[in-house]
Every structure is written in structure tokens, then in C-alpha cells.
N, C-alpha and C positions, 0 to 999 in steps of 0.2 A: 737826631736823637738816637737812632739805631748805631750808629757809629760811636756816640758817647756810650753805648751800653757795650759794644765790643771792646772798646778801649779799657773801659773799668773793668770787664771781665779778663781781658790780658793782664791788667795789672794785678789784679788779686791772683792769676795763677803764677807770676813772677815771684809773689811772698811765698810760696809753696816748693820753690825749687832749691833752696839750700839744703846742704847735706844730703843730698840724694845719690846713690851710687849709678853710675853711668852702665853699669851691667845691666841688659834687658833694657825695657822700655824707660827712657828717659823724661823728666820732666819738662813740658813746653816751656819756654822762656818769655820775656818781655819785649817789648819792640817790633817793629814790622818783620813780620814771618817771612821768611825765603819758603817756606811749606818743609815738610818732612819730604824727604827722598828716599825712596827705595834703596838706595844705594849708598846711604850715609852711615859711617861708624863714629863711634867715639876715637879721638885719637890716643888717648889710654884709659884704661879700666878703673880708675880710680874715682873717688867719689867728689863731690864739687865741696871745695873749702871755702871758697869767697866767690859770691854772686855776681852777676852782670849789674853794675851799677851805673848808666850812662851819667854825664854831666848834662847840668841846666844849660851849660852853653857849650860849645864847641870847644873853646878853650878851656874851659872849666874841670875841675877835682872830678873824678870818678874812677869807676874799674870798669874799662871797655872791654870786658871779656870775663871769662870764668877761670878761676884757678882751681885745677883739679888735682887731685893726689897722685903722686908718681915719686919714684924713687931715681935718685942718681943713675945715669947708665943706662934708663929705661928706654926702650926703643918707641918711637913718637911716631905715629902714621897720618897719614892724609885722609881728612874724614870723607872726600868726595874726589872723585878724578879730577884732572885740571892740570894746568900749566904752572911751572914755580914761575912766579912774576919777580921774587926776590929771595935770594938766599945770601945772607950777610949779618955785618956787626950793624947794630946799633947802641950808639953809648958801650962798646965795649961788650956788650952780649949777642950772641948768635941768635937770629932770626930766621925764620922761612915765611913767605908769603905764597900761597897758591891761588890762581886765580882758577873758578870753576866755570865762567862763563857767566852771560844772563846779569851779569853786575854783582854777580857773589865772590868775594874773596874771604879766606881763613888767613889765620897767623897762629904761627908755634913758636914759642921761646920758653924759656933759655935752653937752646941747644948747643952743644959740644960734644961730638961734631955732628955737623950739619952734615948729610949724606947726599944732598941734591944740588943741584946748579941751576942758575936762572935758566928757562927756556925750556927745561926738561921736561917733558909730558909725562905725568903719573896716574896711575890707577887708585882707584879707590883701596885704602889700607896698606899702600906703597911706603915702606918707612921715610921719613923725611929727615931724621936725625934722632939723637940721645940725648937726653935732659942732662944738663951740664953736671960735673960734679958737685958744684957748690949751689945746685937750684934745690928749692925744697919743695916745688911744685913745677906744673906746666901751666903756662899761661896760654889759653886758647882763645881767639878772638875771631869775631866776623863782621864783613862790612857788606851793605847791600847796597849799590849804588852810591857808594861812598859812606853810609850812614851806618854807625855801629848797632849792631843788633846782638841779641843774648845767642851766644852760639849753640846753646843747647837746645834753641828752637830749630835747628837742623835736623835732630836727632826722632823727635815725635810730633806727630800734628797737634796741634792745639785741639782741645775739646773743652769748647765752652757749655758750661751748663748754666743755667738761669736757676737759681734760688730765690724761693718765694723770700719777700719782704724784709 
């Protein structure tokens, strides 16, 4: 029962996350939380344009990250320290994946140029690339133990508040 209440509270928090600027304290997101980390930063300062919307099934339709407002050419930075697990093209678009350890990875796209190579060690806030000239936003994703989670949940701890009835 306690787990069900916590899941319901987390789902309610997810509904409040849209259109929030990422400057300062960010809203918490849905999904299993990797927990806030004192050295986590937003990859760009833009507001959330499209929220995380996980698919019902792993192969189903959904939005597996957050779309953040950014302008073409804007520098995109690593949200946490880690090692570049992938830097390349997927379906003709530039992407970077950073492995932060503990089963946590973050992804950044669409980037052109990509400023990092696979195996490269990064500190929090290090540039990973620039938003591509034809991109309208940054797509920021996160996975914990292979499961997609709301990337904004990395920025601020969840504050679950029980509201009377």
C-alpha cells in the first residue's frame, strides 16, 4: 500500500513538470529516481518543451526523454561526470551517451558537431557538443539499469507531500 501511495505521488509530480524552466530548482519527474545528485546540472538552460512520456511497452510509442528549449549552435554539457559510452550518428543524427556509473546513462541529441569521443572521461558541465543547425530543441534522455527515467528527476530530489483527501 505504501508503495502504491508513493507511485501515485510520483505520477502526480510528473504532471507538474511541463513548461518549467531548468534554471534553478527543477521539478522532479516520473519513473524510478536515480536520486538528486549534488553535482548534476541541466545540459542547457532552456525550459521543458515536451515532457517525458514513457511507452506502455518497451517497443511502443512514447517520448523517452525531455525536449529542452535550445538554439542551434548552443553548447550542450554533460549533466554529470562520466565516460562517453557512444558518440556517433543514429539515423543520420548526432548523439552522445554518457555512462555515469551505477547503471545511469544520459543521452544528448541532436548534436553537430559532437565534441567528445567514445571512452573519453568527462567532468560535470563539460561540453559534449553543439545543438545541430536544423534542431529545434535538445532531446535529453536518461536510463537507469536500462529503463528510461525522467531526466529532470536527476536535477532535484522528489518532495512527496501527502494532501488530504
